[in-house]
C-alpha atoms as one frame of an Amber mdcrd trajectory, in Angstrom:
protein
-124.757 -92.953  85.922-123.922 -93.340  82.710-121.239 -91.289  82.333-119.875
 -92.692  85.660-120.110 -96.518  83.450-118.660 -94.824  80.277-115.260 -93.125
  82.550-115.158 -95.876  83.675-115.248 -98.177  80.763-112.501 -96.374  79.243
-110.431 -96.213  82.657-110.681 -99.935  81.968-109.839 -99.943  77.806-106.584
 -97.570  78.663-105.625 -99.773  81.334-105.760-102.962  78.763-102.835-100.732
  77.099 -99.571-101.435  76.433 -97.094 -98.859  77.815 -95.330 -99.093  73.615
 -98.901 -97.576  72.566 -97.959 -94.523  74.000 -98.010 -91.120  72.203 -95.566
 -90.304  69.325 -95.261 -86.871  67.168 -96.656 -85.678  64.004 -95.293 -83.673
  61.813 -95.806 -80.766  63.561 -94.775 -81.350  66.200 -91.194 -82.795  65.317
 -91.124 -79.525  63.134 -91.697 -76.678  65.828 -89.387 -79.003  68.388 -86.826
 -78.594  65.417 -87.254 -75.270  65.363 -87.346 -74.086  68.836 -83.848 -76.587
  68.568 -82.394 -74.008  66.317 -84.157 -70.922  67.492 -82.294 -71.649  70.560
 -78.378 -72.477  68.775 -78.945 -69.189  66.513 -79.805 -67.469  70.155 -75.898
 -68.856  71.080 -73.809 -68.293  68.787 -75.756 -65.138  67.179 -72.176 -63.659
  66.281 -70.744 -66.663  64.589 -73.694 -66.963  62.213 -74.538 -63.734  60.449
 -77.027 -65.729  58.542 -79.356 -68.226  59.473 -79.549 -71.579  57.917 -83.713
 -72.868  56.884 -83.707 -76.156  58.065 -86.771 -77.984  57.935 -88.504 -81.524
  58.617 -90.680 -82.574  55.571 -91.188 -85.309  56.098 -91.781 -88.214  58.609
 -91.398 -91.714  57.741 -91.985 -93.490  61.761 -91.191 -92.198  65.047 -90.465
 -95.495  67.778 -89.673 -95.395  71.353 -85.826 -95.371  72.084 -84.299 -98.042
  73.094 -80.793 -96.327  74.225 -82.974 -93.874  76.732 -86.058 -94.372  78.729
 -88.837 -92.098  77.718 -87.629 -91.043  74.930 -88.866 -91.511  70.949 -86.923
 -91.355  68.240 -88.341 -90.599  64.819 -87.277 -91.459  61.087 -87.408 -88.369
  59.216 -86.401 -85.886  56.111 -84.813 -83.229  56.642 -83.498 -79.677  53.904
 -81.175 -77.935  55.782 -80.037 -74.798  52.936 -79.736 -76.668  49.592 -79.133
 -80.441  51.528 -81.437 -83.161  51.841 -81.464 -86.411  54.055 -82.464 -88.804
  56.386 -82.518 -88.031  60.335 -83.039 -89.703  63.222 -84.304 -87.192  65.688
 -84.509 -88.025  69.255 -86.742 -86.519  71.352 -88.732 -86.089  74.540 -92.419
 -85.088  75.706 -91.838 -82.450  78.235 -95.734 -81.766  79.512 -97.693 -82.429
  76.246 -95.186 -79.979  74.282 -92.311 -81.831  72.545 -88.431 -80.704  72.283
 -85.180 -82.247  70.997 -82.607 -83.965  72.411 -79.220 -82.745  71.697 -77.628
 -86.410  71.077 -76.021 -87.386  68.185 -76.220 -90.936  66.447 -79.713 -92.088
  68.067 -80.583 -95.398  66.465 -83.958 -96.617  64.838 -84.525-100.576  65.035
 -84.875-102.248  62.461 -87.860-104.604  62.218 -87.225-108.291  64.564 -85.971
-111.171  63.506 -89.432-113.182  62.211 -91.088-109.715  61.022 -86.919-110.019
  58.611 -87.787-113.773  58.030 -91.553-113.160  56.869 -90.458-110.110  54.383
 -87.587-112.391  52.883 -89.435-115.911  52.545 -92.412-113.602  51.010 -89.552
-111.902  48.581 -88.455-114.984  47.932 -91.411-116.937  46.519 -92.588-113.334
  44.793 -89.063-113.562  42.610 -89.768-117.550  42.182 -92.924-117.037  40.830
 -92.232-114.163  38.227 -88.708-115.981  37.412 -89.598-120.118  37.221 -85.520
-120.289  36.630 -84.540-118.681  39.973 -86.522-121.510  41.444 -83.678-123.846
  40.418 -81.250-121.970  42.682 -80.089-123.301  46.357 -80.219-120.243  47.591
 -83.776-119.182  46.828 -85.523-122.264  47.736 -83.495-121.888  51.319 -84.798
-118.004  51.460 -88.504-119.766  50.891 -88.804-122.195  53.336 -85.137-123.012
  55.287 -83.400-119.820  55.891 -84.004-118.408  59.618 -83.291-114.726  60.599
 -81.952-115.584  63.731 -80.916-111.606  64.838 -81.364-108.030  63.360 -78.706
-106.226  65.012 -77.107-102.316  64.794 -79.005-100.707  61.950 -77.548 -97.408
  59.671 -79.511 -94.905  58.097 -78.499 -94.115  54.600 -79.060 -90.751  54.430
 -80.593 -90.449  51.145 -82.717 -93.120  51.262 -83.805 -93.382  54.622 -83.226
 -96.857  54.034 -81.445 -99.167  57.347 -79.383-101.164  56.598 -78.676-104.187
  59.473 -76.339-106.549  60.976 -78.172-109.444  60.602 -77.380-113.108  61.580
 -79.713-116.309  59.130 -79.040-120.001  59.061 -79.597-122.344  56.846 -79.493
-126.410  56.692 -76.592-126.443  54.570 -74.320-124.272  56.523 -73.595-125.080
  60.104 -72.300-121.032  61.345 -73.995-118.823  61.453 -74.340-116.322  58.169
 -73.673-112.562  59.273 -74.544-110.151  56.076 -76.240-106.806  55.533 -79.922
-106.780  55.183 -81.839-103.442  54.013 -85.759-102.852  54.908 -87.806 -99.566
  54.852 -90.543 -98.832  56.477 -93.738 -97.258  54.692 -97.172 -96.969  56.202
 -95.892 -97.700  59.366 -95.443-101.532  58.243 -91.765-102.848  57.081 -90.498
-103.658  53.486 -87.119-105.554  52.375 -85.928-103.773  50.131 -83.423-106.106
  47.654 -79.755-105.085  46.142
């Protein structure tokens, strides 16, 4: 009887969890998927590639559900191939409990929501003013602390050297009637976004 009630409780808990709480691959699983992909490519191109290039996934910044292809996740990872290190977005799919790489170029990694970006910029502006009271006189800093709104965080591009995301962003401030289009930089750290000032 007790086991049945535990099973029912567990079933109810899992039913409550949102769909986006799907499990994400670990660094080891991503590395295994990349190694399987490299082995498959090398088998196809054996004659053309006499010396195989060692490809390693060296770090995992984070994963999220793909906004482009349902059922896929995209992971922002640090990789080394031969003598080159870079950050890449890898699309992956879970096939029967095993993560496999998906051959798709230019997979996108989504940046923070407008609300998250706005909160980060306001927090940053308040820290700047606390550090440098002269900055409080600047109209832009005053707006950044309180009245500036982030209307949209659009397409983001991953900087290959740093893993930072540079996102096309739309802002609005009461002093200007038209929207301000600019690029803002964010970094993902321990599953949380941080604003990276220029």
